[in-house]
C-alpha positions in Angstrom: 22.5 -22.6 -85.3 19.0 -23.9 -85.1 16.4 -22.1 -87.3 13.8 -20.3 -85.2 10.5 -21.6 -86.9 7.2 -20.2 -85.8 5.0 -22.8 -84.0 1.3 -23.4 -84.7 -0.9 -25.8 -82.8 -4.4 -26.9 -83.9 -7.2 -28.2 -81.7 -10.6 -29.2 -83.0 -13.7 -31.4 -82.7 -13.5 -32.0 -86.4 -11.9 -35.4 -86.7 -8.7 -36.1 -88.7 -9.7 -35.2 -92.2 -11.1 -31.7 -91.7 -8.4 -30.9 -89.2 -5.8 -32.1 -91.8 -7.3 -29.6 -94.3 -6.8 -26.8 -91.7 -3.2 -27.8 -91.1 -2.6 -27.8 -94.9 -4.0 -24.2 -95.2 -1.7 -23.0 -92.5 1.3 -24.8 -94.1 0.5 -23.2 -97.5 0.4 -19.7 -96.1 3.3 -20.2 -93.7 5.4 -23.0 -95.2 8.3 -22.3 -92.8 6.0 -22.9 -89.7 6.0 -26.0 -87.5 2.4 -27.1 -87.5 1.2 -29.6 -84.9 -2.3 -31.0 -84.4 -2.7 -31.1 -80.7 -6.1 -32.9 -80.9 -8.8 -33.5 -83.4 -10.8 -35.6 -80.9 -12.5 -33.0 -78.7 -16.1 -34.2 -78.2 -18.4 -32.7 -80.8 -19.7 -29.2 -79.8 -18.1 -29.6 -76.4 -16.8 -26.1 -75.8 -16.0 -26.7 -72.1 -14.0 -29.8 -72.9 -12.0 -28.0 -75.5 -11.3 -25.1 -73.2 -10.1 -27.5 -70.5 -7.8 -29.2 -72.9 -6.3 -25.9 -73.9 -5.7 -24.9 -70.2 -4.0 -28.2 -69.6 -1.9 -28.3 -72.8 -0.9 -24.8 -73.9 1.4 -23.9 -71.0 3.6 -26.9 -71.9 3.7 -26.0 -75.7 6.1 -23.4 -77.2 4.9 -19.8 -77.4 3.2 -19.6 -80.7 -0.1 -19.4 -82.6 -2.7 -21.8 -81.2 -5.8 -22.4 -83.3 -8.8 -23.9 -81.4 -12.1 -24.7 -83.1 -15.1 -26.0 -81.2 -17.7 -23.9 -82.9 -21.4 -25.0 -82.8 -22.3 -21.4 -83.6 -20.3 -21.4 -86.9 -21.9 -19.0 -89.5 -24.0 -17.1 -86.9 -23.1 -13.5 -85.7 -20.5 -14.8 -83.2 -17.1 -13.3 -83.9 -14.0 -15.1 -85.1 -11.2 -13.6 -83.0 -7.5 -13.6 -82.2 -6.3 -13.1 -78.6 -2.7 -12.0 -77.8 -1.8 -13.3 -74.3 0.6 -11.9 -71.7 3.1 -14.7 -72.5 3.1 -13.8 -76.1 0.9 -16.5 -77.6 -1.8 -15.8 -80.2 -5.0 -17.7 -79.7 -7.3 -18.0 -82.8 -10.9 -19.3 -82.7 -14.5 -18.5 -82.2 -15.6 -15.9 -79.6 -17.7 -18.4 -77.5 -15.6 -18.7 -74.4 -13.3 -21.4 -75.8 -10.1 -19.4 -75.7 -10.5 -17.3 -72.6 -9.5 -19.8 -69.8 -6.3 -20.6 -71.7 -5.6 -16.9 -72.2 -5.9 -16.4 -68.5 -3.3 -19.1 -67.6 -1.0 -17.7 -70.3 -0.6 -14.3 -68.7 -4.0 -12.8 -69.4 -5.6 -11.1 -72.4 -3.3 -8.4 -73.6 -5.3 -7.7 -76.8 -8.2 -9.2 -78.7 -9.3 -8.5 -82.3 -12.1 -9.6 -84.6 -10.8 -11.5 -87.7 -12.8 -9.2 -90.1 -10.3 -8.3 -92.8 -11.3 -10.3 -96.0 -7.8 -10.0 -97.3 -6.6 -12.3 -94.5 -9.1 -15.0 -95.2 -9.4 -17.5 -98.1 -10.9 -15.8 -101.2 -14.2 -17.8 -100.9 -15.6 -18.2 -97.4 -18.2 -20.8 -96.6 -20.8 -20.4 -93.8 -19.9 -23.8 -92.3 -16.1 -24.3 -92.5 -14.6 -21.2 -90.8 -11.8 -23.5 -89.6 -10.5 -23.8 -93.2 -11.6 -20.4 -94.5 -11.0 -17.9 -91.6 -9.2 -19.4 -88.6 -6.4 -21.4 -90.4 -5.6 -18.5 -92.8 -5.4 -16.2 -89.8 -3.0 -18.5 -88.1 -0.8 -18.7 -91.2 -0.6 -14.9 -91.5 0.1 -14.5 -87.8 2.9 -17.1 -88.1 4.3 -14.9 -90.9 4.4 -11.9 -88.6 1.2 -10.1 -89.4 0.1 -8.2 -86.2 -3.3 -8.9 -84.6 -4.2 -5.2 -85.1 -4.2 -5.8 -88.9 -7.1 -8.2 -88.7 -9.8 -5.9 -87.4 -11.4 -3.9 -84.5 -10.8 -4.6 -80.8 -13.2 -6.7 -78.9 -13.8 -8.0 -75.4 -14.0 -11.8 -75.6 -17.0 -13.5 -74.1 -16.1 -15.5 -70.9 -16.7 -19.2 -70.5 -19.5 -19.6 -68.1 -18.7 -22.5 -65.8 -21.2 -23.6 -63.2 -19.9 -23.2 -59.6 -20.1 -26.1 -57.1 -22.9 -25.9 -54.5 -21.8 -26.9 -50.9 -24.3 -28.3 -48.5 -24.1 -30.0 -45.1 -21.3 -32.6 -45.6 -21.7 -32.7 -49.3 -20.9 -30.8 -52.5 -22.9 -30.9 -55.8 -20.9 -30.3 -58.9 -21.4 -30.3 -62.7 -19.6 -32.9 -64.9 -17.5 -30.7 -67.2 -16.5 -33.6 -69.5 -15.4 -37.2 -69.6 -11.8 -37.9 -70.7 -10.8 -40.6 -73.1 -10.6 -43.1 -70.2 -14.1 -42.3 -69.0 -13.0 -40.4 -65.9 -15.4 -37.6 -65.1 -13.9 -34.2 -64.6 -16.0 -32.1 -62.2 -16.6 -28.4 -61.8 -15.1 -28.5 -58.3 -11.8 -28.7 -56.6 -10.7 -31.0 -53.8 -10.9 -28.1 -51.3 -14.7 -28.0 -52.0 -15.1 -31.4 -50.4 -14.4 -30.2 -46.9 -12.9 -32.6 -44.3 -13.1 -36.3 -45.0 -11.4 -39.2 -46.6 -14.3 -41.5 -47.4 -17.2 -40.4 -49.6 -20.1 -41.7 -51.6 -21.4 -40.9 -55.0 -24.9 -42.2 -56.0 -24.8 -44.6 -53.1 -21.3 -46.0 -54.0 -18.6 -45.6 -51.3 -15.2 -44.5 -52.5 -12.1 -42.8 -51.2 -10.3 -39.6 -52.1 -7.0 -41.2 -53.4 -3.8 -39.8 -54.9 -3.9 -42.0 -58.0 -5.7 -44.9 -59.7 -3.4 -47.6 -58.3 -4.3 -46.7 -54.8 -7.5 -48.7 -55.1 -8.0 -52.2 -56.5 -8.6 -52.7 -60.2 -12.3 -52.0 -60.9 -12.8 -49.9 -57.8 -14.0 -46.2 -58.0 -12.2 -43.3 -56.5 -12.1 -39.5 -56.3 -8.9 -37.9 -57.3 -7.3 -34.6 -58.4 -6.8 -34.6 -62.2 -3.8 -33.0 -63.8 -5.5 -29.6 -64.1 -6.2 -29.5 -60.3 -9.9 -30.3 -60.6 -11.8 -33.0 -58.7 -12.5 -36.1 -60.8 -14.3 -39.4 -60.5 -12.6 -42.4 -61.9 -12.3 -46.2 -61.9 -9.0 -48.0 -61.7 -8.7 -49.5 -65.2 -12.4 -48.8 -65.8 -14.8 -46.2 -67.2 -16.5 -44.0 -64.6 -18.9 -42.4 -67.1 -20.4 -45.8 -68.0 -20.3 -47.1 -64.4 -22.2 -44.1 -63.0 -24.2 -43.3 -66.1 -23.0 -39.7 -66.0 -22.3 -37.4 -69.0 -21.1 -33.8 -69.5 -23.6 -31.2 -68.2 -25.2 -33.5 -65.6 -24.7 -32.8 -61.8 -23.5 -35.2 -59.2 -23.4 -35.0 -55.4 -20.4 -36.1 -53.4 -21.2 -36.9 -49.7 -18.9 -37.4 -46.8 -19.4 -40.8 -45.2 
């Protein structure tokens, strides 16, 4: 019979070395747990990008403890928290909106607690590496069966404030949420926000709404629906972020031709 090992995933903007330290802390506290680094390559300080990755990935991972750390406010009064979801997952990270969208797709927030018990942290806690000193120990203890209520008082997590698309006459203006590793631009809009039309233009460049990259010639731009259901701007075998000069946080208008 297969051993039922608790599962822990880790997502950060730390890079490999600091994320490896976090994984080691989890493994020391919960040596029987299966620890997987989901990603250590979230863009630095990019809370929205990290949240989007969790929404895309966590529904396909085993129910378990999921640590996510994109934390530009480390050391400030923002809370470290754990969220128990309706599916049964435990999400650990900063209370800056990062965890909330994933919690919503995992059955909603059933419980949220502040990680305030010093006995469930490392003995010495730095002001700049809560991933090692607070979040990873919490994940290890949760994997060992410690209940969220043991960590501290209840809290209502802060939501992630995403800008809504603005529709006009034959156009929609949306915010670039992030650029993925291929340079495709994921927009804060959905295909339904485009209205009727099959041909569009972005910054004066004509392009179609297509089902996939290969529907257009190599080097050509397209609008498509990314795997999370959002509208995205891409280039077949190219980098849309570089081609259009757009980065996260900027707005772009898509017009029907």
